[in-house]
PyMOL commands that place a pseudoatom at each C-alpha (Angstrom):
pseudoatom trace, name=CA, resn=MET, resi=1, chain=A, elem=C, hetatm=0, pos=[9.777, 11.266, -18.763]
pseudoatom trace, name=CA, resn=LEU, resi=2, chain=A, elem=C, hetatm=0, pos=[7.404, 10.363, -15.947]
pseudoatom trace, name=CA, resn=THR, resi=3, chain=A, elem=C, hetatm=0, pos=[7.273, 6.631, -15.303]
pseudoatom trace, name=CA, resn=LEU, resi=4, chain=A, elem=C, hetatm=0, pos=[4.510, 4.648, -13.632]
pseudoatom trace, name=CA, resn=THR, resi=5, chain=A, elem=C, hetatm=0, pos=[4.796, 1.827, -11.143]
pseudoatom trace, name=CA, resn=PRO, resi=6, chain=A, elem=C, hetatm=0, pos=[2.661, -1.271, -11.799]
pseudoatom trace, name=CA, resn=ALA, resi=7, chain=A, elem=C, hetatm=0, pos=[0.473, -0.183, -8.861]
pseudoatom trace, name=CA, resn=ALA, resi=8, chain=A, elem=C, hetatm=0, pos=[-0.077, 3.259, -10.437]
pseudoatom trace, name=CA, resn=VAL, resi=9, chain=A, elem=C, hetatm=0, pos=[-1.025, 1.614, -13.743]
pseudoatom trace, name=CA, resn=GLU, resi=10, chain=A, elem=C, hetatm=0, pos=[-3.595, -0.528, -11.926]
pseudoatom trace, name=CA, resn=VAL, resi=11, chain=A, elem=C, hetatm=0, pos=[-5.092, 2.441, -10.045]
pseudoatom trace, name=CA, resn=VAL, resi=12, chain=A, elem=C, hetatm=0, pos=[-5.307, 4.637, -13.156]
pseudoatom trace, name=CA, resn=ASN, resi=13, chain=A, elem=C, hetatm=0, pos=[-6.937, 1.817, -15.125]
pseudoatom trace, name=CA, resn=THR, resi=14, chain=A, elem=C, hetatm=0, pos=[-9.398, 1.181, -12.288]
pseudoatom trace, name=CA, resn=ILE, resi=15, chain=A, elem=C, hetatm=0, pos=[-10.507, 4.786, -11.885]
pseudoatom trace, name=CA, resn=THR, resi=16, chain=A, elem=C, hetatm=0, pos=[-10.724, 5.553, -15.601]
pseudoatom trace, name=CA, resn=ALA, resi=17, chain=A, elem=C, hetatm=0, pos=[-12.773, 2.379, -16.220]
pseudoatom trace, name=CA, resn=ALA, resi=18, chain=A, elem=C, hetatm=0, pos=[-15.159, 3.362, -13.417]
pseudoatom trace, name=CA, resn=SER, resi=19, chain=A, elem=C, hetatm=0, pos=[-15.486, 6.951, -14.658]
pseudoatom trace, name=CA, resn=GLY, resi=20, chain=A, elem=C, hetatm=0, pos=[-17.998, 6.195, -17.402]
pseudoatom trace, name=CA, resn=LEU, resi=21, chain=A, elem=C, hetatm=0, pos=[-15.823, 8.172, -19.827]
pseudoatom trace, name=CA, resn=PRO, resi=22, chain=A, elem=C, hetatm=0, pos=[-14.666, 6.830, -23.214]
pseudoatom trace, name=CA, resn=ASP, resi=23, chain=A, elem=C, hetatm=0, pos=[-11.662, 4.529, -23.613]
pseudoatom trace, name=CA, resn=THR, resi=24, chain=A, elem=C, hetatm=0, pos=[-9.562, 7.605, -24.438]
pseudoatom trace, name=CA, resn=ALA, resi=25, chain=A, elem=C, hetatm=0, pos=[-9.960, 8.831, -20.836]
pseudoatom trace, name=CA, resn=GLY, resi=26, chain=A, elem=C, hetatm=0, pos=[-6.996, 9.278, -18.555]
pseudoatom trace, name=CA, resn=LEU, resi=27, chain=A, elem=C, hetatm=0, pos=[-5.604, 11.012, -15.525]
pseudoatom trace, name=CA, resn=ARG, resi=28, chain=A, elem=C, hetatm=0, pos=[-4.589, 14.623, -16.235]
pseudoatom trace, name=CA, resn=ILE, resi=29, chain=A, elem=C, hetatm=0, pos=[-1.924, 16.190, -14.054]
pseudoatom trace, name=CA, resn=ALA, resi=30, chain=A, elem=C, hetatm=0, pos=[-1.624, 19.974, -14.097]
pseudoatom trace, name=CA, resn=THR, resi=31, chain=A, elem=C, hetatm=0, pos=[0.028, 22.601, -11.957]
pseudoatom trace, name=CA, resn=THR, resi=32, chain=A, elem=C, hetatm=0, pos=[-2.084, 24.711, -9.620]
pseudoatom trace, name=CA, resn=GLY, resi=33, chain=A, elem=C, hetatm=0, pos=[0.281, 27.676, -9.912]
pseudoatom trace, name=CA, resn=GLU, resi=34, chain=A, elem=C, hetatm=0, pos=[3.245, 28.839, -11.917]
pseudoatom trace, name=CA, resn=ASP, resi=35, chain=A, elem=C, hetatm=0, pos=[5.646, 26.616, -9.958]
pseudoatom trace, name=CA, resn=PRO, resi=36, chain=A, elem=C, hetatm=0, pos=[4.593, 23.045, -9.070]
pseudoatom trace, name=CA, resn=GLN, resi=37, chain=A, elem=C, hetatm=0, pos=[6.902, 23.031, -6.046]
pseudoatom trace, name=CA, resn=SER, resi=38, chain=A, elem=C, hetatm=0, pos=[5.134, 25.981, -4.438]
pseudoatom trace, name=CA, resn=GLY, resi=39, chain=A, elem=C, hetatm=0, pos=[1.641, 25.647, -5.931]
pseudoatom trace, name=CA, resn=GLY, resi=40, chain=A, elem=C, hetatm=0, pos=[1.324, 21.901, -6.185]
pseudoatom trace, name=CA, resn=LEU, resi=41, chain=A, elem=C, hetatm=0, pos=[-0.313, 19.581, -8.661]
pseudoatom trace, name=CA, resn=GLU, resi=42, chain=A, elem=C, hetatm=0, pos=[-3.933, 18.726, -9.345]
pseudoatom trace, name=CA, resn=LEU, resi=43, chain=A, elem=C, hetatm=0, pos=[-5.221, 15.453, -10.747]
pseudoatom trace, name=CA, resn=GLU, resi=44, chain=A, elem=C, hetatm=0, pos=[-8.438, 14.945, -12.669]
pseudoatom trace, name=CA, resn=ILE, resi=45, chain=A, elem=C, hetatm=0, pos=[-9.986, 12.161, -14.743]
pseudoatom trace, name=CA, resn=VAL, resi=46, chain=A, elem=C, hetatm=0, pos=[-10.686, 13.615, -18.188]
pseudoatom trace, name=CA, resn=PRO, resi=47, chain=A, elem=C, hetatm=0, pos=[-11.991, 12.238, -21.506]
pseudoatom trace, name=CA, resn=GLY, resi=48, chain=A, elem=C, hetatm=0, pos=[-8.719, 12.958, -23.319]
pseudoatom trace, name=CA, resn=PRO, resi=49, chain=A, elem=C, hetatm=0, pos=[-5.683, 15.229, -23.474]
pseudoatom trace, name=CA, resn=VAL, resi=50, chain=A, elem=C, hetatm=0, pos=[-5.876, 18.914, -24.240]
pseudoatom trace, name=CA, resn=GLU, resi=51, chain=A, elem=C, hetatm=0, pos=[-3.666, 20.624, -26.785]
pseudoatom trace, name=CA, resn=ARG, resi=52, chain=A, elem=C, hetatm=0, pos=[0.047, 20.518, -25.834]
pseudoatom trace, name=CA, resn=ASP, resi=53, chain=A, elem=C, hetatm=0, pos=[-0.439, 17.823, -23.164]
pseudoatom trace, name=CA, resn=GLU, resi=54, chain=A, elem=C, hetatm=0, pos=[2.280, 15.190, -23.051]
pseudoatom trace, name=CA, resn=VAL, resi=55, chain=A, elem=C, hetatm=0, pos=[0.744, 11.706, -23.073]
pseudoatom trace, name=CA, resn=VAL, resi=56, chain=A, elem=C, hetatm=0, pos=[2.266, 8.879, -21.053]
pseudoatom trace, name=CA, resn=ALA, resi=57, chain=A, elem=C, hetatm=0, pos=[0.638, 5.526, -21.829]
pseudoatom trace, name=CA, resn=GLU, resi=58, chain=A, elem=C, hetatm=0, pos=[1.524, 2.252, -20.180]
pseudoatom trace, name=CA, resn=THR, resi=59, chain=A, elem=C, hetatm=0, pos=[-0.458, -0.999, -20.195]
pseudoatom trace, name=CA, resn=GLY, resi=60, chain=A, elem=C, hetatm=0, pos=[-3.715, 0.831, -20.912]
pseudoatom trace, name=CA, resn=ALA, resi=61, chain=A, elem=C, hetatm=0, pos=[-3.179, 3.579, -18.326]
pseudoatom trace, name=CA, resn=ARG, resi=62, chain=A, elem=C, hetatm=0, pos=[-3.095, 7.065, -19.837]
pseudoatom trace, name=CA, resn=ILE, resi=63, chain=A, elem=C, hetatm=0, pos=[-1.601, 10.093, -18.089]
pseudoatom trace, name=CA, resn=PHE, resi=64, chain=A, elem=C, hetatm=0, pos=[-1.934, 13.562, -19.626]
pseudoatom trace, name=CA, resn=LEU, resi=65, chain=A, elem=C, hetatm=0, pos=[0.642, 16.081, -18.433]
pseudoatom trace, name=CA, resn=GLU, resi=66, chain=A, elem=C, hetatm=0, pos=[0.220, 19.788, -19.015]
pseudoatom trace, name=CA, resn=PRO, resi=67, chain=A, elem=C, hetatm=0, pos=[3.556, 21.279, -20.160]
pseudoatom trace, name=CA, resn=VAL, resi=68, chain=A, elem=C, hetatm=0, pos=[4.775, 22.721, -16.820]
pseudoatom trace, name=CA, resn=ALA, resi=69, chain=A, elem=C, hetatm=0, pos=[3.787, 19.545, -14.968]
pseudoatom trace, name=CA, resn=ALA, resi=70, chain=A, elem=C, hetatm=0, pos=[5.508, 17.433, -17.660]
pseudoatom trace, name=CA, resn=GLU, resi=71, chain=A, elem=C, hetatm=0, pos=[8.743, 19.342, -17.158]
pseudoatom trace, name=CA, resn=TYR, resi=72, chain=A, elem=C, hetatm=0, pos=[8.542, 19.057, -13.361]
pseudoatom trace, name=CA, resn=LEU, resi=73, chain=A, elem=C, hetatm=0, pos=[7.712, 15.322, -13.477]
pseudoatom trace, name=CA, resn=SER, resi=74, chain=A, elem=C, hetatm=0, pos=[10.214, 14.403, -16.199]
pseudoatom trace, name=CA, resn=ASP, resi=75, chain=A, elem=C, hetatm=0, pos=[12.548, 12.629, -13.749]
pseudoatom trace, name=CA, resn=LYS, resi=76, chain=A, elem=C, hetatm=0, pos=[9.861, 11.300, -11.385]
pseudoatom trace, name=CA, resn=VAL, resi=77, chain=A, elem=C, hetatm=0, pos=[7.903, 8.094, -10.848]
pseudoatom trace, name=CA, resn=LEU, resi=78, chain=A, elem=C, hetatm=0, pos=[4.179, 7.955, -10.048]
pseudoatom trace, name=CA, resn=ASP, resi=79, chain=A, elem=C, hetatm=0, pos=[2.970, 5.344, -7.574]
pseudoatom trace, name=CA, resn=GLY, resi=80, chain=A, elem=C, hetatm=0, pos=[-0.608, 4.693, -6.538]
pseudoatom trace, name=CA, resn=GLN, resi=81, chain=A, elem=C, hetatm=0, pos=[-2.932, 2.682, -4.358]
pseudoatom trace, name=CA, resn=MET, resi=82, chain=A, elem=C, hetatm=0, pos=[-6.608, 2.418, -3.487]
pseudoatom trace, name=CA, resn=ASP, resi=83, chain=A, elem=C, hetatm=0, pos=[-7.460, 3.015, 0.168]
pseudoatom trace, name=CA, resn=GLU, resi=84, chain=A, elem=C, hetatm=0, pos=[-10.018, 1.082, 2.228]
pseudoatom trace, name=CA, resn=GLN, resi=85, chain=A, elem=C, hetatm=0, pos=[-12.794, 3.454, 1.122]
pseudoatom trace, name=CA, resn=GLY, resi=86, chain=A, elem=C, hetatm=0, pos=[-11.966, 2.914, -2.563]
pseudoatom trace, name=CA, resn=ARG, resi=87, chain=A, elem=C, hetatm=0, pos=[-10.303, 6.304, -3.051]
pseudoatom trace, name=CA, resn=ALA, resi=88, chain=A, elem=C, hetatm=0, pos=[-7.228, 6.577, -5.230]
pseudoatom trace, name=CA, resn=ARG, resi=89, chain=A, elem=C, hetatm=0, pos=[-4.032, 7.821, -3.607]
pseudoatom trace, name=CA, resn=PHE, resi=90, chain=A, elem=C, hetatm=0, pos=[-0.959, 8.836, -5.578]
pseudoatom trace, name=CA, resn=ALA, resi=91, chain=A, elem=C, hetatm=0, pos=[2.620, 9.648, -4.635]
pseudoatom trace, name=CA, resn=VAL, resi=92, chain=A, elem=C, hetatm=0, pos=[5.429, 11.125, -6.709]
pseudoatom trace, name=CA, resn=GLY, resi=93, chain=A, elem=C, hetatm=0, pos=[9.058, 10.256, -6.047]
pseudoatom trace, name=CA, resn=PRO, resi=94, chain=A, elem=C, hetatm=0, pos=[12.417, 10.321, -7.756]
pseudoatom trace, name=CA, resn=GLN, resi=95, chain=A, elem=C, hetatm=0, pos=[13.153, 7.696, -10.378]
pseudoatom trace, name=CA, resn=ASP, resi=96, chain=A, elem=C, hetatm=0, pos=[15.533, 4.992, -9.245]
pseudoatom trace, name=CA, resn=ASN, resi=97, chain=A, elem=C, hetatm=0, pos=[17.535, 4.195, -12.357]
pseudoatom trace, name=CA, resn=ASN, resi=98, chain=A, elem=C, hetatm=0, pos=[18.790, 0.962, -10.754]
pseudoatom trace, name=CA, resn=SER, resi=99, chain=A, elem=C, hetatm=0, pos=[15.303, -0.540, -10.469]
pseudoatom trace, name=CA, resn=PRO, resi=100, chain=A, elem=C, hetatm=0, pos=[13.950, -2.635, -13.352]
pseudoatom trace, name=CA, resn=GLY, resi=101, chain=A, elem=C, hetatm=0, pos=[11.080, -0.936, -15.132]
pseudoatom trace, name=CA, resn=MET, resi=102, chain=A, elem=C, hetatm=0, pos=[11.827, 2.490, -13.719]
for i in range(1, 102): cmd.bond("trace and resi %d" % i, "trace and resi %d" % (i + 1))
show_as sticks, trace
zoom trace
């Protein structure tokens, strides 16, 4: 299952709180094609999950994964940061099973 770094949790909480959407809001990750490796992933702040989305919740941060994205990200970790202009930036990497919390 996708895991989140503490920084990703903070960024997701920050952007969902600023979205004006209800407390059920989260970051939805979906594929842009049939294969996430060739088509990529898209991220969007949404009011809640859609049917069949996998929900990852950690310390208030909610991530909604469409099924193909959930499968692709099942062994990954999501990291995040806010840049100087206040824009959220995310990165996906492999999980390091030797690190605490990941």
